[in-house]
C-alpha positions in Angstrom: 6.0 -65.3 26.8 5.7 -65.2 23.0 7.5 -62.5 21.2 4.8 -61.0 19.0 7.1 -58.2 17.8 9.8 -60.6 16.6 7.6 -61.6 13.6 7.4 -60.1 10.2 5.3 -57.0 9.7 2.5 -57.5 7.2 0.0 -55.0 5.7 -3.3 -55.7 7.5 -6.8 -54.1 7.4 -6.9 -54.0 11.2 -10.7 -54.2 11.2 -11.6 -57.4 9.5 -15.3 -58.1 10.4 -18.1 -59.6 8.4 -19.6 -56.2 7.8 -16.4 -55.1 6.1 -16.3 -57.9 3.6 -18.3 -57.4 0.4 -19.9 -60.4 -1.2 -22.5 -60.4 -4.0 -24.3 -63.6 -4.9 -21.5 -65.7 -3.3 -18.7 -63.9 -5.1 -16.1 -62.0 -3.0 -15.9 -58.4 -4.2 -13.6 -56.8 -1.7 -12.9 -55.4 1.7 -13.7 -52.0 3.0 -12.9 -50.2 6.3 -9.2 -49.4 6.1 -9.1 -46.7 8.8 -7.0 -49.0 11.0 -4.9 -50.5 8.2 -1.1 -50.5 8.5 1.9 -52.7 8.9 1.7 -54.8 12.0 3.0 -58.1 13.3 1.4 -61.1 11.6 -0.7 -61.9 14.7 -2.4 -58.4 14.7 -5.4 -59.3 12.5 -6.3 -62.3 14.6 -5.8 -60.4 17.9 -8.0 -57.4 16.8 -10.7 -59.7 15.2 -10.9 -61.8 18.3 -10.9 -58.8 20.7 -13.9 -57.3 18.7 -15.6 -60.7 18.6 -15.5 -61.2 22.3 -16.1 -57.5 23.2 -19.2 -57.1 20.9 -20.7 -60.4 21.4 -20.2 -63.6 19.5 -22.0 -63.0 16.2 -22.0 -66.0 13.8 -20.7 -64.0 10.8 -17.8 -62.7 12.8 -17.1 -66.2 14.1 -16.6 -67.3 10.5 -14.1 -64.5 9.9 -12.2 -65.4 13.0 -12.2 -69.1 12.0 -10.6 -68.2 8.7 -7.7 -66.4 10.3 -4.6 -68.2 11.6 -5.0 -68.5 15.3 -2.5 -66.7 17.5 -3.9 -67.8 20.8 -0.7 -67.2 22.8 -0.3 -63.7 21.4 -4.0 -63.0 22.2 -3.5 -64.1 25.8 -0.4 -61.9 26.1 -2.5 -59.0 24.8 -5.2 -59.6 27.5 -2.5 -59.8 30.2 -1.0 -56.5 29.0 -4.5 -54.9 28.8 -5.4 -55.8 32.3 -2.2 -54.7 34.0 
């Protein structure tokens, strides 16, 4: 089992979806939606983005966000195991 909590804590938005990324005419302007933001293990952004992606349906824009994040597949599988027990 991977030790997710033995990794550095990083500031993360916690809700990184396509609708929270502001782009105007191809220029990145910023990110909104910081209600879940905080310091979490480095895998948290990937886990929360993938959970929403799979739970809400696989929307292409969110697939692009997920593809841009470093994949923490083992940590995500651990999360699912924890969730279903």
